[in-house]
N, C-alpha and C positions, 0 to 999 in steps of 0.2 A: 464442591468447587464453585458452583453457582452462587452460593451464599457468600463465599470469600470475595468473588468478583463484585457482587452487589455492594458489599461493605466497602471495598477499596475504591470502587469506581461509581459510587452512588450518585454523584452529581453529573456524571459524564454519559452514562449509558442511556440511549434513547430507545433501544429495543434489544431483546435477547431471544435467540432462536437456537434450538437444539435440533439439528437435522437428522443426525444419527448419534448413536452412543459415542461418547468421547469427543464430539465435535460441537463446540459452542461458538456461535456468531454473535458478536456485540456490535450493534450499529451505534456509531458516535458521530458527532459533528467534526468536520475537518479541523476546526480550530482547537479541538480537544485531543487530537491525535498524539501529539508529542507527550502530553501529560499522561494519557492512557498507556502509551507504549512504555514510558518510563516506569510506571507503576508495575506493569506486567513483567517487563524485562529485568528491571533492577530490584524493585521491592519484593516481587513475588517469585523471582529467580526462574523465569521461563526462558527457554532457548528460542532465539529468533530462527525462523525457518526460511521464509521467502515472502515476497510481495507479488500479488497478481493484479494486473490492470485490465479493465474491461470497458469497452465502448458500448454503452447501452442506447445508442442513438441520441437520446435527449440529455444524457449526462455521462460522466465517467465514474466508474466504481473502482476503488482501491481496496484490496483485501490484504491485511498484514497478518501473517500466520505465525503463531508462537506455540511451542510445545512445552507442556509441563511433564517432563520426563519422570520426576519424582512423584507425580500424581497419576501413575499408571498410563502415561502417554496421552493425556487429554490435550487436545489441540484447541486453542482459543484463537479466533480470528477477529481482528478489529476491522470493521467494515465502514467505509465512509464514501461520500459522493462529492464530486466536483462539478462545477458548472461547465458546460460545453464551450461557452464563449471565452472564458479565461481559466483554463484548467491549471491550477497551481495549488501547491500545498507545501508546508514547511518540510525541509529535508530532515531525516533522522540520522544523518551521518555522524553527527557529534555524539549521539546517544549510542548508536549501533554502527561502528565503522564498517562492518561487513555488508551493510545495506547499500553501500555506495554503487556497486556495479549494477544492481537491479534497478536502482533509481535511474542510472544512466540508460539502461536498456528501455525502461518504460518511457523516459523522456524521448529517446530516439525513435521508438516505434509507435508511440501513441501521442507524443507531443505534450505530455504533462510536465510542467515546470516544477522542479523541486527547489524551492527558494532556500538559498544558503548552501546548496551543494557545492563542495569545493572544486569539482572538476567535471562539469557537464560538457562532455565532448563526444563526438561520434566514435563508435568502436565496432559496430556490427554492419552497418550499411556501406556500400561501395563509395569510393571517393566522389564519383560523379552523380551521386544521389541528389535530387532536387531538395533545396531547403524548404522547410515547412510542408513537406510531403511525408505524411506518417503512414506507413504501410499497414498498421493494424487498426486504423480507424475505419469505421463502416463506410462503404461507398467509395473508397480510395482504390484506384487502379494500382496494381503492384509494380508496374514498370516505372520506376522513379528516375530513370536516366534523363539527362537533358536532351 
């Protein structure tokens, strides 16, 4: 699988890590995310699983998880980083419609903007939650009421 990924994503991969058997992490630039996801999801027939968002204090990390069910369940994760000052990345909703809800959740809880998302609106937090108060950011108090 590593050789296939290197061949298909040769100009995109910045780093490859295998943490445990069947778990491959590919670090890519945020500007290459859509291209990499398209290759993995469409060309290589992987199944989209989920996106994870992490606040690392000095930046944000997004992890896009895909499963290769026909390859003995190998999971490939596209890992990218966003600047803390202006955390935004291109939405993948036009490529993977099922990703829409998790992009909304990450936007609402971490404040990462998914450019081109068709429906970024609140759906988890209370109606009286303060704007620009993201509960999963480091150092944020969780009481977001006015």
